[in-house]
C-alpha positions in Angstrom: -8.0 -20.3 8.5 -4.8 -18.5 7.6 -2.1 -19.3 5.0 1.5 -18.0 4.5 2.1 -16.0 1.3 3.6 -18.2 -1.4 6.4 -15.8 -2.0 7.7 -16.5 1.4 8.6 -20.0 0.3 10.8 -18.7 -2.5 13.4 -16.4 -0.8 16.3 -17.7 -2.9 14.5 -16.6 -6.1 13.7 -13.2 -4.6 17.3 -12.6 -3.4 18.8 -13.6 -6.7 16.7 -10.9 -8.2 18.1 -8.4 -5.8 21.6 -9.3 -6.9 20.8 -9.1 -10.6 19.0 -5.8 -10.4 20.9 -3.8 -7.8 22.7 -0.9 -9.4 26.4 -0.2 -8.6 25.5 2.8 -6.4 22.3 3.5 -4.6 21.5 6.9 -3.0 22.3 6.9 0.7 19.5 7.7 3.1 19.6 8.8 6.7 19.9 5.7 9.0 18.4 5.3 12.5 18.7 2.7 15.2 16.2 -0.1 15.1 14.4 1.2 18.2 14.0 4.7 16.6 12.7 3.1 13.3 10.2 1.2 15.3 9.0 4.3 17.2 8.8 6.4 14.1 6.8 3.7 12.3 4.4 3.3 15.2 3.9 7.0 15.4 3.4 7.3 11.7 0.6 4.6 11.9 -1.0 6.4 14.8 -1.0 9.8 13.0 -2.3 8.3 9.8 -5.0 6.4 11.6 -6.0 9.6 13.5 -6.2 11.6 10.2 -8.3 8.9 8.6 -10.8 8.7 11.4 -10.9 12.5 11.6 -11.6 12.8 7.9 -14.4 10.3 8.0 -16.0 12.0 11.0 -15.6 15.5 9.4 -17.3 14.6 6.2 -20.0 12.6 8.0 -20.9 15.6 10.2 -20.1 18.5 7.8 -20.6 17.4 4.2 -20.1 21.0 3.2 -16.5 20.7 4.2 -15.8 19.2 0.7 -16.2 22.7 -0.7 -14.0 24.5 1.7 -10.7 24.3 -0.4 -9.1 22.0 2.2 -5.5 21.4 1.2 -4.4 19.0 3.9 -4.2 18.4 7.6 -1.8 18.5 10.6 -2.1 16.1 13.5 -1.1 17.1 17.0 -0.7 14.3 19.5 -1.4 14.9 23.2 -1.6 12.9 26.4 -5.2 13.8 27.1 -6.4 14.4 23.6 -5.2 14.4 20.0 -6.5 16.8 17.3 -6.5 16.8 13.5 -6.5 20.3 12.1 -7.8 20.7 8.6 -6.2 23.6 6.7 -7.7 25.5 3.8 -5.9 27.7 1.3 -7.3 30.5 -0.8 -4.8 31.9 -3.1 -1.6 32.1 -0.9 -3.4 32.5 2.4 -3.6 29.6 4.8 -6.3 29.5 7.5 -8.3 27.0 9.6 -11.1 25.0 8.2 -12.1 22.4 10.8 -10.6 20.6 13.7 -11.5 17.1 15.0 -10.4 16.3 18.6 -10.2 12.8 20.0 -10.1 12.8 23.8 -8.6 9.9 25.7 -12.0 9.5 27.3 -15.4 10.5 25.8 -16.6 11.2 22.3 -14.7 13.0 19.6 -15.8 16.6 18.7 -15.8 18.4 15.4 -15.3 22.2 15.4 -16.1 24.5 12.5 -13.3 27.1 12.4 -13.5 28.2 8.8 -11.5 31.4 8.3 -9.8 31.4 11.7 -6.1 32.0 12.0 -3.9 28.9 12.2 -2.2 28.2 15.6 1.5 28.9 15.0 2.5 25.2 15.7 0.0 24.1 13.1 1.2 26.6 10.6 4.8 25.6 11.0 4.0 21.9 10.6 1.8 22.6 7.6 4.5 24.6 5.9 6.9 21.6 6.5 4.3 19.4 4.9 4.1 21.7 1.8 7.9 21.9 1.6 8.2 18.1 1.7 5.6 17.6 -1.0 7.3 20.1 -3.3 10.8 18.5 -2.7 10.1 14.9 -3.7 11.2 14.1 -7.2 8.2 12.0 -8.1 4.8 11.0 -6.8 4.1 7.3 -7.5 0.4 7.3 -7.0 -2.5 9.8 -7.6 -3.5 9.4 -3.9 -0.7 10.7 -1.7 -0.8 11.4 2.0 1.8 13.3 4.1 2.4 13.1 7.9 4.6 15.4 9.9 6.7 14.0 12.8 9.3 15.6 15.0 12.9 14.7 13.9 14.3 12.5 16.7 17.8 13.8 16.0 17.2 17.5 15.6 14.8 20.5 16.1 13.1 20.1 12.7 10.7 17.6 11.2 10.5 14.3 9.4 7.7 14.5 6.8 6.6 11.2 5.3 5.1 11.5 1.8 3.2 8.3 1.4 2.0 6.6 -1.8 -1.4 5.1 -1.3 -4.3 3.3 -3.1 -8.0 3.0 -2.7 -8.0 -0.6 -4.1 -9.3 -2.8 -1.2 -6.9 -5.8 -1.8 -3.7 -3.8 -2.2 -1.0 -2.6 0.1 1.6 0.0 -1.0 4.9 -1.1 0.5 7.3 1.0 -1.7 7.0 4.4 -3.2 7.3 6.4 0.0 9.6 9.2 0.9 11.1 10.7 4.1 11.9 14.4 3.9 14.0 16.1 6.6 12.7 19.7 7.0 14.1 22.6 8.9 12.5 23.8 12.2 10.8 26.7 10.5 9.2 24.4 8.0 10.6 26.1 4.9 13.7 24.1 3.9 14.0 20.5 2.8 17.4 19.4 4.1 17.3 15.8 2.9 15.0 13.8 0.7 15.2 10.0 1.3 13.5 7.6 -1.1 12.6 4.7 1.3 12.4 2.2 -1.6 14.0 2.0 -5.0 10.6 2.0 -6.8 6.8 1.6 -6.3 5.9 -1.7 -4.8 2.2 -2.8 -4.4 1.4 -6.2 -3.0 -1.9 -8.0 -2.6 -3.3 -8.1 0.9 -4.5 -11.6 0.2 -2.7 -13.5 -2.5 -5.0 -14.9 -5.3 -3.3 -18.3 -4.8 -4.6 -18.5 -1.2 -7.5 -21.1 -0.9 -11.0 -19.8 -0.3 -11.6 -19.1 3.4 -7.9 -18.7 4.1 -5.9 -15.5 4.7 -2.5 -14.3 3.8 -0.6 -13.5 7.0 2.9 -12.6 5.8 4.6 -11.2 2.8 8.2 -11.3 1.6 10.0 -8.4 -0.1 13.5 -7.1 -0.9 14.8 -3.8 0.3 18.1 -2.3 -1.0 18.3 1.3 0.0 19.4 0.7 3.7 20.8 -2.2 5.7 17.7 -2.5 7.8 13.9 -2.2 7.2 12.6 1.4 7.4 9.8 3.1 9.2 7.3 2.6 6.4 7.7 -1.2 6.6 6.6 -0.9 10.3 3.7 1.5 9.3 2.3 -0.6 6.4 2.7 -3.8 8.5 0.6 -2.2 11.3 -1.9 -0.7 8.8 -2.7 -4.1 7.2 -2.0 -6.3 10.2 0.5 -8.4 8.2 3.9 -9.8 9.0 6.7 -8.7 6.6 9.9 -10.5 5.9 12.3 -8.0 4.5 15.5 -9.1 2.8 18.2 -6.4 2.9 21.0 -8.5 1.5 21.5 -12.1 0.2 22.2 -13.1 3.9 20.1 -10.7 6.0 16.3 -11.2 6.5 14.3 -9.2 9.0 10.9 -9.8 10.5 8.5 -6.8 10.9 5.5 -7.6 13.1 3.3 -5.8 15.6 5.4 -2.6 15.3 8.8 -4.4 16.0 11.8 -5.3 13.8 13.8 -8.4 14.6 16.6 -10.2 12.7 15.6 -13.7 11.7 17.5 -17.0 11.5 16.0 -17.6 8.0 18.8 -18.3 5.5 18.3 -18.4 1.7 
């Protein structure tokens, strides 16, 4: 049995809060077409899911990896196989730790590469990751992930610095950044806060009757005229429909990796 989040029944109250709290000027962020936002959000979910599965498999097969000074990962997507490269750092020197490869067919493999040199493509993307993490003004949560995507409008990267939580009934909708990084991975060219503040919503509302499930959530969004990539990402991550109000008259539906304008009127 499934139930719609109670907040969805109160759009007028939520929208009036937008008008009351919205500052006169908001920092402008890079804007993309809807199709690009959808594609980036879907890829972000794919990379994050890959990294999560890779981490679980790594620690299950190599528990000693927790002592290898791993500082993060880089995911490389391919048609026949995708790989998560875990990078370690000793002083200022970066090197390989482990890699976990997921072939299109067959079982994943874990490879111990401790101390080996980083492939250049992995090194550049990891530098972009470090550059982005250093460039954001504030980390909203102690647990923070970062995923490196290719910039669809340039030769550099888009690095998503993602707030997260390990609480099982919470989903982090706001508190994420998108950082545009140069092709050499060393310069942050733009830092976009994809929300005005941290926003954590319950996966299942405490008001939902026992045995029921929350299937949709309503939220306001004021930093761009459309939903952004992280709305697509979090919706896919938690398998929830989001209704995103970007103005007192514009409400969007984010579902199954797509964004559509709704006919709902406050």
